[in-house]
N, C-alpha and C positions, 0 to 999 in steps of 0.2 A: 856130827850133824845127823839127825834122825831122818830116815827116809819116810815121807808121808805116804799114806795109803791112797790109791787112786779111787776117786768117786765118780769121775767122768769117764764115760766111754768115748769112742771116737765120734759117735753121733752127737754127743753133748758138746764136744769140742767144735764140731762143724757148726752147731747152733751158735756158739760164741763167735765163730768166724763170720757168720751172717751179720752179726752186729758190726763187726769191723767193715764188712762190705757196705753196710748202710752208712757208716761214718764217712767212708771214702766217697760214696755217691754224692753226698751233700757238699763235702769239702772241695771236690774237684771243680764243681760249678762256681763256687765262690772265689777260689784262688786262681783259676785259669780263665774261664769264660768271661766272668764279669770284669776281670782285669783287662782282657783284650778289648772288650766293648768300651771301657772308659778311655783307653789309650787311642784306639783306632776310630771307632764310630763317633765318640764324643770329642776326640782330639784334646783330651785333658793331659796334663803333665804325667809322665809315668810314675813320678814320685807319689801321686795320690793313691793309686791302688797299692803301691808298695807300703805306704803308711797304714792303710786300712788293714792289709793282711798282717803287717807287723803288729798291729794292735791285738789281733786275735791270737797271735803267738805269745805276745808279752803277758796277756791275761793268764796263759797257761804256766806262768812262773809259779802259780799256786799249786802245781801238781804235787810237790813234796807234801804239802799239807793234806791234799786228798789222800795220798798214799799213807801218810801217818794216821789219818782217821780210819783207814781200812785196817791198819796194823792193830789198833786198840779195840777193834770190834765194830759191830753194827751191820746192818743190812746193806748189801751191795746193789740189789735189784732196783730199789727206788732211785739210787744215784745214776744207774745206767739208763733207766727209762727217762728219768727227769732230765738228765744231761742231753739225751737224744732229742727230747721235746724242745729244749732250749736251742739246741743246734738247728733243728728243723725250722723253728720260728725265725731264728737269725738268718738262715738261708733265704727264706721268702722275703724278709724285710730288706736284705741286702739287694736282691733283684729289684724290689720296688724303689729302693733308694737310687740305684743306678738309672732307672727309668725316669725318676723325678729330676735327675741332673740335666736331662735334655730340655726341661722347661723352667725349672727353678733350681739352679745349681747349688746354692747354699743349703736349701731345704733338703735336697737330695743327699748332699755330703753329710749333713747332720744325721739323717736317718741311717745312712750307711755306717756311720761311726757307731751308733747304738747297735746296729745289726752285727757288726764284727766283734763288738764286746760280747754279745750273746753267743756268737759262734765259738769264740775262744773258751768261754766258760763251759759251754756245752761239750766241746771236745775234751777239755780237761777233766770234767766230772765223769763223763761217760767212759772215756778211754782208760783213765787210771783205775777206776773201779772195776772195769772189765778185765784188765790184766791181773788185778789182785784176785778176782773170782777165778780166773783161769789157773793162776798159781795155786790157789787153795784146793782146786778140784782135781788136778792131775798129779800123778806120782812124779817124784823127782826125775825118774828115768824117762819121763814123757815130755818134760818141759820144753826142750828145744824143738822137738818134732811138732808139738802142739803150737808153739809160737810161730814156727815156719808156716804151718797150715793156715792159721788165722791171719797172719800178715799177708800171705799170698791171696787170701780171699779179699782183703782190703784193697790190694792192688787191682784185683779183678773188678772190684767196684769202681775204682778209678777208670779203668779201661772201658768197661761196658757203658758207664754213664757218659764218658766223653764221646764215645762212638755213637751211641743211640741218641743222646740228647743233641749232639751236634747235627745229626740228620734232621731232627725235628725243628731246629732253630732256623733253618733256611726255608723260605725266604725270611730274612731277619726282620723282626719288629719288637718293640719294647713290650707290648702286651704278650706276645708269644714268649718272650724271655721270662716274664713273671709266671705265666701258666706252666711252662716246662719246669721251672724251678720248684713251683708249688707241688706239682705232681711227684717229682723226684723226692721232695722232702716228706710228703705224706706217705709214700711207699716205704721210705727209710724208717720212719717212726713205727709203722705197722709191722715191719720185719723185726725191729728191735723188740717190741712188746711180745710178739709171738715166739721169738727165739729164747728169751730169758724167762718166760712164764714158768714158774715153779722149779726152775733149774737150780736155784740156790739151796733148796731144801736138801739136795744131795750132799752138800758139804756142811750143813748145820750140825749134824751129829758128830762129825769128825772134829769140828771146832770145839764142841762141848767136851770131848774126850781128850783134847790136846792140852796137856798140862802146861806147856810153855805158853800156849795161846791164852789160857784162862788166867795165868799169872799176869800176863801183860794187861788183860782186861781189868783185873783187880787193881793193879798198880797205876795204870793210866799215866805214864810218865809224860812230862811236859814236852811240847813239840821241839823247842829250840835245843834242849840237851840231846834229844834223839837225833836231830839233824846234825849237830856237832859230832856226835859219835860216828855217824855214817860218813860225813865229810872227812873224818880223820883216818878212814881206811884207805891205804895206798892204792889198792886195786880199783876202788870206787872213783877216786879222784883221777887216776890215770885213764881209765876208760871214759870218764866224763869229758876229759880234754879231747880225746880222740873223737867222741861223738860230736862235740861242739865244732871242731875244725872241719870234719867231714860233712856235717850237715850245713855248715856255712857255705861250703863249696857247692853242695847240692841245691841249696834253697834258692839262690839267685836265678837259676835257669827256670825255676817254676814260674816266675813272673815275667821273664823277658823273652821266653821262647815263642809264645804265641804272637805278641806284638812284633817280634823280629820276623816271623813268618809272614805277617800281614804287611809290614812296611817294606821289607826287602824282597820278598818273594811274591807279594801280591795275593796272598790267600784270603778267601772270604772268611767271615766268622765261623761258619759251619766247617769249612775246610781246616781252619787252624785248630778248632776244637777236636776234630777228628785226628789231627796231627798229634794232639795231646794223647789221644787214645792209642796211637801207634807207639808213642813213648812208653806209656804204661804197659802196653803189650810186650814191649821189649824188656821192661823191668820184670814182668811176670816170667818171661822166658829165661832170663838170667837167674832168677831165684830157683826155678825148677831145675835148671841145668846144674847148679851147685848142689842141690839136694840129691840129684841122681848121681853126680860125680862122687859125692861122699859115700854113697852106697858101694861104689866100685873100687874105692881106694881105702877100704877099711884097714888094710894091713900096711899101708904106706906110712912114712914118717911125717907126711905133710899134715897140716892142721888148718883150722879155720883162719888162723893168722895169714896163711898163704893165700887163701881166697880173698880176704880183706885187702891185702896188699895188691894182688892182681886186679881186683875190681877197681880199686882207686887209680891204679896206673892206666887201665883201659879207659876209665872215665876221663882222665886227664887228656889222653890222646884224642878221644872223640870230641871233646870240647875244643881242642886245638883245630880239629877239622871244621867244626862249626864256625870258628873265627875266620878261617880261610874262605868258607862258603859265602860269607857276607860280601866279599869282594868279587866272587865269580858269578853270583846271582843264580837265577832259575836253572841254568844247565846243571848245577850241582845236584846230586841225588839226595835231596834234603830228607825225604822219608827214610831212606836207608840209614843215613847218618843219625837221625833221631832215634830210630829203632836200636842201632848199635850202642848209642849212648845209654838208652834205657836198659839194654842188656847188661852193660858194664855196671850201671847203678844197682841193678837187681842182684848181681853177683856179690857186690860189696855189701849190700844191705842185708841179705839173708845170712851171710857169714857173721856180720855184726850182731844180728838178732840172736843167732845161736850162741855167740859169746856172751851176750847180755843175759840170756836166760840161764846160763851156767854161772856167771859171776854174781848174779843177784842173790844166790844162796851162800856166797862167801860171807864170813863174819857172822854176826848175830842173826839167826833166822827170823827173829821177831821184828827185824827191821827191813824185811824184804820190800814192803810197800814204800817206805821212805826212800830206800835205795833206788827203787824203780822210778820214784818220783823225781829224784835228783837227776837221773839220766834223761827223763822226760822233759824236765825243765831246761837242761842243757840243749836238748834238741830244739825245743820251742824258742828259746832265746836266740839260738843260731839262725833259725828260720826267720824270725822277726828281723834281726840285723841284716841277714842276707837279702830280704825283700827291700828294706830301706836302702841299703848300700847299692844294691844292683840297679834298682829303678832310678834312684837319685843320680847315680853315676852316668846312666844313659842320658838323662836330661843335661847334666853338666857337660859331658863330652860332646853331645850333639850341639849344644850352644857354642862350645869352643871351636869345634871343627866343622860344624854344619854338614855332618855325614852320618846317616843312620848306620851304614855298613861299618864304619870305623868305630862308632860308639859301641855297638853290640859286640864287635870283634874284641875290643878291649875287655869287656865284661867276661866273655868266654875265656880269654887268656888268663884273667885273674882267677877264675874258677879252676882252671887247669892247674895253676900253681898251688892252689889250696889243696887239691886232690893229691898232688905230689907230696905236699907236706903231710897229709893224712897217711899216705903210704909209709912214710918214714916213721910216724908216730905208732903205726900199727905193729912195728917191729918189737915194741916193748910189751905187747899184750900177749899173754899166754893162755888161750882158752882151751888148750888140750887138743887131742887128736880129732881130725875133721869128722870121721865117721861117728865117733862117740857123741860129738856135739850136735850133728845134724839129726842123728837118730835118737839121741838120749842126752840127758844131763847127769853125769855121774856124781856120786857123793864126793864131798870135798875132804881130802886127807891132809894131814899135817905137812907131808912132803910137797903137796900142791901149794900150800901157803908159802913154804920156803922158796919155791921157784918164782912165785909172784913177787916176793919181797927182794929177790936177787936181781930182778930186771930193772 
């Protein structure tokens, strides 16, 4: 595999990170705050927001196609800006749809359905093209560090938006909800345009001089053969299964945590939104901790696999504690528990990102976008299923046992078991030494391929 020349400096990588921040800012309001409003303020079945959020994830099943399009050439910037514009429009329409549900339930649900289709398409188009642009502009030995930085900035977008928007949502009203969402969406689109403006020019000359890249553009292979080639790679399939199971474990809590806090602990919409901010603050802290730990253990035998396993095990433990908190009620230190859960999730996530940015260069380098798209699709489908299964299970268990505490506790227990399964699956992933992956993405050697095939 040939090492690519770096065209992006760290300032350019930070600019890409701001786009990730913008994506996170819009998404957190649609998947957390609007979900809580539908369940608590409007007293609608929890399966409704679960279905809507699932729709936006299932639309992202098209991510491999977006990645394939990036593989064979074309401009990334229009896809990034256009995707963000669609995402921003979807965010505002989703808030309007929830507001309409208070007076005209069917019309509101129909509008929300369209809105979440737009949200999914926007995230898929913008996010996939953004990752391909990042991969094209950084050197191979920068990939994991660049991915960690940009992903951390996305989590920062989650945390800041949840905290700041949560403060402006109280006292709660539906017009206020639409205004806050509209302002956040407009700021996100503006940040995206400013961040990627003329950025792609720095990689265009490299693409023109890349022999393998131009060959791919001339041949323009069909999508399905390219997808079959990628799916036939053992490391791609193995890592995809791990991503699916671990994201399934992670995703359900995204939709049940805020309603749980409102119904069991009596938190207001603003307070529960701020609780989401605490969780994302924990995620950010966990990611930074693993990155710093990697710098200090550069000579140790431990690898990213150890961080992934530990993060999954800690996540399982914190979810078990949340299950217990439902029976103990407000005396339980809910904020501390949620922060610790976020910390564990962040530790697992940054290690998985480092592994992903290394493994994406395994096999045919001309299939990086398709390979990234496969893992993105696995994550999206897992999130969609997690939302449906989590919220629908809450409704079913509540109907059977007439207990909010018991219903949510069972969901948290199920997530805990999935994280335990993920920890077991992570044992078969060999992303290499921790320090190398957190700081850099080394070139792939024949011996590395042998180790992967032996697992």
